[in-house]
Residue frames relative to the residue before (quaternion, step in Angstrom):
aa qw qx qy qz dx dy dz
M 1.0000 0.0000 0.0000 0.0000 0.00 0.00 0.00
N 0.5868 0.5621 -0.3949 0.4287 3.53 0.99 -0.53
A 0.6448 0.5093 -0.3122 0.4769 3.59 0.99 -0.88
I 0.6309 0.4859 -0.3587 0.4871 3.75 0.92 -0.61
L 0.6721 0.4730 -0.3160 0.4740 3.64 0.73 -0.91
G 0.6488 0.5476 -0.3168 0.4229 3.60 0.88 -0.93
A 0.6365 0.5562 -0.2739 0.4589 3.50 1.05 -0.98
R 0.7013 0.4613 -0.2840 0.4633 3.42 0.88 -1.11
I 0.6065 0.5309 -0.3691 0.4627 3.70 1.03 -0.61
R 0.6542 0.5287 -0.3150 0.4396 3.46 0.89 -0.88
S 0.6656 0.4923 -0.3208 0.4601 3.61 0.88 -0.97
I 0.6834 0.4262 -0.3359 0.4884 3.63 0.84 -0.75
R 0.5520 0.5819 -0.3746 0.4652 3.67 0.87 -0.48
E 0.7130 0.4384 -0.2611 0.4809 3.54 0.59 -1.22
A 0.6169 0.5508 -0.3351 0.4514 3.68 0.93 -0.82
K 0.7392 0.3551 -0.2386 0.5201 3.59 0.91 -0.72
A 0.4441 -0.6992 0.4606 0.3192 3.71 1.10 0.25
I 0.4275 0.6632 -0.5071 0.3468 3.72 0.76 0.71
T 0.3507 -0.7264 0.5470 0.2241 3.67 -0.89 0.98
Q 0.6649 -0.4953 0.4119 0.3782 3.40 -1.54 0.28
E 0.6382 0.5255 -0.3450 0.4444 3.47 0.99 -0.93
Q 0.6393 0.5092 -0.3905 0.4237 3.73 0.87 -0.77
I 0.6546 0.5079 -0.3431 0.4426 3.62 0.89 -0.74
A 0.6387 0.5594 -0.3042 0.4320 3.51 0.85 -1.20
E 0.6790 0.5075 -0.3100 0.4304 3.64 0.89 -0.95
K 0.7032 0.4768 -0.2670 0.4549 3.49 0.99 -0.85
L 0.6556 0.4423 -0.3089 0.5284 3.60 1.33 -0.34
N 0.3992 -0.7074 0.4689 0.3468 3.63 1.13 -0.37
W 0.4580 0.6513 -0.4341 0.4214 3.50 1.09 0.84
S 0.4815 -0.5594 0.5495 0.3915 3.52 -1.19 0.15
R 0.6000 -0.5638 0.4401 0.3584 3.52 -1.38 0.55
Q 0.6064 0.5351 -0.3843 0.4452 3.67 1.09 -0.50
K 0.6451 0.5245 -0.3164 0.4568 3.53 0.87 -0.77
Y 0.6416 0.4879 -0.3284 0.4924 3.58 0.98 -0.84
A 0.6061 0.5736 -0.3627 0.4148 3.70 0.97 -0.97
R 0.6622 0.5199 -0.2960 0.4512 3.47 0.94 -1.08
L 0.6048 0.5554 -0.3381 0.4597 3.58 1.01 -0.76
E 0.6763 0.4518 -0.3021 0.4974 3.69 0.91 -0.93
K 0.7004 0.4646 -0.3072 0.4464 3.66 0.94 -0.58
G 0.5226 -0.6534 0.4185 0.3533 3.54 1.25 -0.15
L 0.4242 0.7317 -0.4444 0.2954 3.63 1.20 0.13
I 0.7724 0.2359 -0.1353 0.5740 3.65 1.11 -0.74
D 0.6106 -0.5814 0.4115 0.3462 3.49 -1.27 0.55
I 0.2542 -0.7647 0.5668 0.1713 3.65 -0.89 0.78
S 0.3132 -0.7251 0.5932 0.1556 3.64 -0.73 1.07
Y 0.5802 -0.5588 0.4596 0.3740 3.43 -1.40 0.29
A 0.5901 0.5289 -0.3805 0.4767 3.66 1.22 -0.48
S 0.6506 0.5099 -0.3508 0.4401 3.62 0.87 -0.55
I 0.6226 0.5138 -0.3405 0.4821 3.53 1.06 -0.98
S 0.6826 0.5242 -0.3036 0.4087 3.51 0.78 -0.88
A 0.6560 0.5166 -0.2836 0.4715 3.57 1.05 -0.89
I 0.6576 0.5269 -0.2804 0.4596 3.56 1.11 -0.93
A 0.6234 0.5293 -0.3360 0.4672 3.53 1.09 -0.92
Q 0.6426 0.5117 -0.3139 0.4762 3.63 0.92 -0.95
I 0.6661 0.4650 -0.3430 0.4716 3.66 0.83 -0.78
L 0.6853 0.4645 -0.2741 0.4894 3.69 1.01 -0.84
G 0.3689 -0.7281 0.5000 0.2895 3.69 1.13 -0.28
T 0.5888 0.5522 -0.4015 0.4327 3.50 0.88 0.87
E 0.5861 -0.5543 0.4472 0.3863 3.66 -1.17 0.14
I 0.5829 -0.5759 0.4386 0.3691 3.48 -1.25 0.68
N 0.7024 0.5101 -0.3095 0.3882 3.63 0.77 -0.61
E 0.5004 0.6387 -0.3533 0.4657 3.34 1.45 -0.07
I 0.6612 0.4180 -0.2505 0.5704 3.45 1.31 -0.56
T 0.7284 0.4326 -0.2542 0.4667 3.63 0.75 -0.93
S 0.5504 0.6012 -0.4461 0.3696 3.57 1.00 -0.43
A 0.5061 0.6182 -0.4343 0.4160 3.77 1.01 -0.50
V 0.7325 0.4307 -0.2719 0.4517 3.59 0.88 -0.76
S 0.7285 0.5019 -0.2305 0.4052 3.54 1.00 -1.00
N 0.5593 0.6271 -0.3646 0.4011 3.52 1.36 -0.68
E 0.2472 -0.7353 0.6034 0.1847 3.51 -0.95 0.83
K 0.5493 -0.6035 0.4789 0.3237 3.59 -1.16 0.78
V 0.3032 -0.7608 0.5625 0.1135 3.42 -0.88 1.36
E 0.2246 -0.7990 0.5270 0.1828 3.66 -0.53 0.86
E 0.4935 -0.6806 0.4596 0.2862 3.46 -1.07 0.87
P 0.5063 -0.6245 0.4568 0.3809 3.64 -1.03 0.50
I 0.6195 -0.5706 0.4200 0.3379 3.39 -1.27 0.61
Y 0.7249 0.3491 -0.2274 0.5486 3.70 0.96 -0.69
R 0.4176 -0.6766 0.5619 0.2282 3.41 -1.43 0.55
G 0.4698 -0.7260 0.4018 0.3013 3.57 -0.85 0.73
N 0.6644 0.4499 -0.3113 0.5092 3.53 1.28 -0.11
G 0.5735 -0.6579 0.3222 0.3668 3.54 1.27 0.30
R 0.5587 0.5198 -0.3869 0.5176 3.62 1.40 0.01
N 0.4017 -0.6654 0.5708 0.2648 3.39 -1.42 0.53
N 0.7158 -0.4745 0.2607 0.4411 3.58 -1.25 0.26
Q 0.5970 0.5662 -0.3651 0.4355 3.71 1.16 -0.64
E 0.6199 0.5143 -0.3548 0.4747 3.66 1.00 -0.69
D 0.6785 0.4955 -0.2766 0.4665 3.46 0.87 -1.02
M 0.6374 0.4539 -0.3564 0.5105 3.72 0.93 -0.41
F 0.6469 0.5212 -0.3327 0.4463 3.59 0.91 -0.76
L 0.6504 0.4890 -0.3267 0.4807 3.54 0.91 -0.76
F 0.6090 0.5852 -0.3099 0.4366 3.69 1.04 -0.92
I 0.7070 0.4253 -0.2493 0.5070 3.49 0.93 -1.12
N 0.5702 0.5488 -0.3821 0.4772 3.70 0.95 -0.50
E 0.7125 0.4406 -0.2916 0.4617 3.54 0.69 -0.90
M 0.6036 0.5012 -0.3599 0.5049 3.64 0.98 -0.55
I 0.6483 0.4990 -0.3523 0.4545 3.75 0.78 -0.71
D 0.6484 0.5198 -0.2803 0.4804 3.57 1.01 -0.98
T 0.6458 0.4955 -0.3301 0.4781 3.66 0.96 -0.66
F 0.6431 0.5453 -0.2943 0.4499 3.47 0.99 -0.94
Y 0.6983 0.4129 -0.2998 0.5020 3.69 0.75 -0.91
A 0.5846 0.5470 -0.3782 0.4647 3.68 1.05 -0.46
H 0.7032 0.4570 -0.2767 0.4692 3.53 0.75 -0.91
R 0.5987 0.5620 -0.3405 0.4580 3.55 1.29 -0.71
R 0.6930 0.4814 -0.2889 0.4522 3.55 0.93 -1.09
L 0.6344 0.5051 -0.3336 0.4807 3.64 1.08 -0.71
Y 0.6192 0.4982 -0.3563 0.4914 3.73 0.87 -0.73
N 0.6884 0.4665 -0.3238 0.4513 3.67 0.74 -0.92
S 0.6618 0.5066 -0.3195 0.4510 3.66 0.96 -0.66
V 0.6276 0.4764 -0.3252 0.5229 3.59 1.08 -0.63
R 0.6285 0.5304 -0.3340 0.4605 3.74 0.89 -0.74
Q 0.6542 0.4847 -0.3159 0.4871 3.68 0.98 -0.70
V 0.6416 0.5213 -0.3148 0.4664 3.54 0.82 -0.82
D 0.6766 0.4762 -0.2899 0.4810 3.58 0.95 -0.89
G 0.6496 0.5490 -0.3021 0.4306 3.49 1.06 -0.70
N 0.6555 0.5804 -0.2358 0.4218 3.41 1.23 -0.73
E 0.6690 0.5640 -0.2408 0.4199 3.41 1.36 -0.79
């Protein structure tokens, strides 16, 4: 559970572009101790979660919800009537079409540059 909470804290911290050093300084901790907390190597107290949430400008439940949320299972059927393989096929087809369009554009620009 510590690893899950630590990973959630890290993702919120990175999303807000805050460094480990900045948070550690506000907690009066070393950066190494704070890094161990994010890695889940040390126990995380409620007081620590509360202080970190305040520093990050977020609610405590935004951190702890990573633990309490249950995994939602996907339905067996697809809403559009296609199965996952068909979706993947269409996705790959679109990628290939995009690649060839970019290649044609690149070649046309190269030919124009070569003529000048």
